[in-house]
C-alpha positions in Angstrom: 19.6 -3.2 -4.2 19.5 -4.9 -1.3 16.3 -6.8 -0.3 15.6 -4.8 2.5 15.9 -1.4 0.7 13.5 -2.8 -1.9 10.4 -1.8 0.0 11.5 1.4 0.8 12.5 2.2 -3.2 9.0 1.2 -4.2 7.3 3.8 -1.8 9.7 6.7 -3.2 8.8 5.7 -6.5 5.2 5.8 -5.5 6.0 9.1 -3.8 8.0 10.6 -6.6 4.9 9.7 -9.3 2.4 11.1 -7.1 4.4 14.1 -6.6 4.4 14.6 -10.4 1.0 13.8 -10.7 0.0 16.5 -8.5 2.1 19.2 -10.1 1.4 18.3 -14.0 -2.2 17.6 -13.4 -3.4 19.2 -9.9 -4.6 16.0 -8.3 -7.3 17.1 -6.0 -6.4 17.0 -2.4 -9.0 13.6 -1.5 -6.4 11.2 -3.5 -3.9 11.8 -0.8 -6.2 11.7 2.0 -7.9 8.6 0.7 -4.1 7.0 0.7 -3.5 8.3 3.7 -6.6 7.3 5.7 -6.2 4.0 3.8 -2.9 3.6 4.6 -3.1 4.5 8.4 -6.3 1.5 8.5 -4.0 -1.0 6.8 -1.4 -0.5 8.9 -3.8 -0.8 12.0 -5.2 -3.9 10.8 -1.6 -5.4 10.3 -0.6 -4.4 14.1 -4.1 -5.7 15.0 -2.9 -9.1 13.2 0.4 -9.1 14.9 -0.7 -9.3 17.9 -3.5 -11.8 17.7 -0.6 -14.0 15.6 1.7 -13.8 19.4 -1.6 -14.0 21.2 -2.6 -17.0 19.1 -6.0 -15.5 19.2 -8.5 -14.8 15.8 -6.0 -13.8 12.8 -7.5 -11.0 10.1 -8.0 -13.1 7.0 -5.0 -12.5 4.1 -7.5 -11.6 1.8 -9.1 -8.9 4.0 -5.1 -7.5 4.3 -4.7 -7.9 0.4 -8.4 -5.8 0.0 -7.2 -3.2 1.8 -3.7 -2.6 0.3 -5.7 -3.0 -3.1 -7.6 0.1 -2.1 -4.9 2.5 -1.4 -3.6 1.1 1.7 -0.5 -0.6 0.6 1.9 2.1 1.5 1.1 1.5 5.2 0.9 -2.0 5.2 4.8 -2.2 3.4 6.1 0.0 6.2 3.9 -2.2 8.5 5.7 -5.2 7.0 8.7 -3.9 7.5 8.3 -1.9 10.9 6.6 -4.6 12.4 8.2 -7.2 10.4 4.8 -9.3 10.0 3.9 -11.0 6.7 7.1 -9.8 5.2 8.9 -13.8 5.1 6.1 -15.7 3.9 6.5 -15.9 0.0 2.9 -16.8 -1.3 1.6 -13.8 0.9 4.0 -11.7 -0.3 3.8 -12.7 -4.5 -0.2 -12.0 -4.4 0.5 -8.1 -2.3 3.1 -7.1 -4.8 0.2 -7.8 -7.3 -2.0 -5.9 -5.2 0.5 -2.7 -5.4 1.1 -3.4 -9.0 -2.3 -3.5 -9.7 -3.2 -0.4 -7.7 -0.2 1.8 -9.1 -1.7 1.1 -12.6 -4.9 2.0 -11.4 -3.5 4.9 -10.1 -2.0 5.9 -13.2 -4.8 5.2 -15.6 -7.5 7.4 -13.0 -4.3 10.6 -13.3 -4.2 9.9 -17.1 -8.1 10.0 -17.2 -8.8 13.2 -15.0 -5.5 14.9 -17.0 -8.1 14.3 -19.9 -10.6 15.8 -18.3 -9.1 19.2 -16.9 
């Protein structure tokens, strides 16, 4: 798989997992709303940071970008990295970013299983 295609593969995989979880355990719409709002927020913060980088003004701390991604905004962050070409080449940032994606997906899986057992 080409390196450029991997982010889209991860997004597609998550979309399929989310769809399966929704069909199998009827996840509440609030989950989709949280991912949607946080993804839009994260994308906007990346865009603001990209503009600040070009203008050489105050930047958003990387810890903030990672935290927003961890808190369900990573799909938007991933799209921002690809479409805005921002923070996609800095290896040290990417390593932590992908760890936050993994932790979020594991949390999603765990919470889905907990929800399934409660229903």
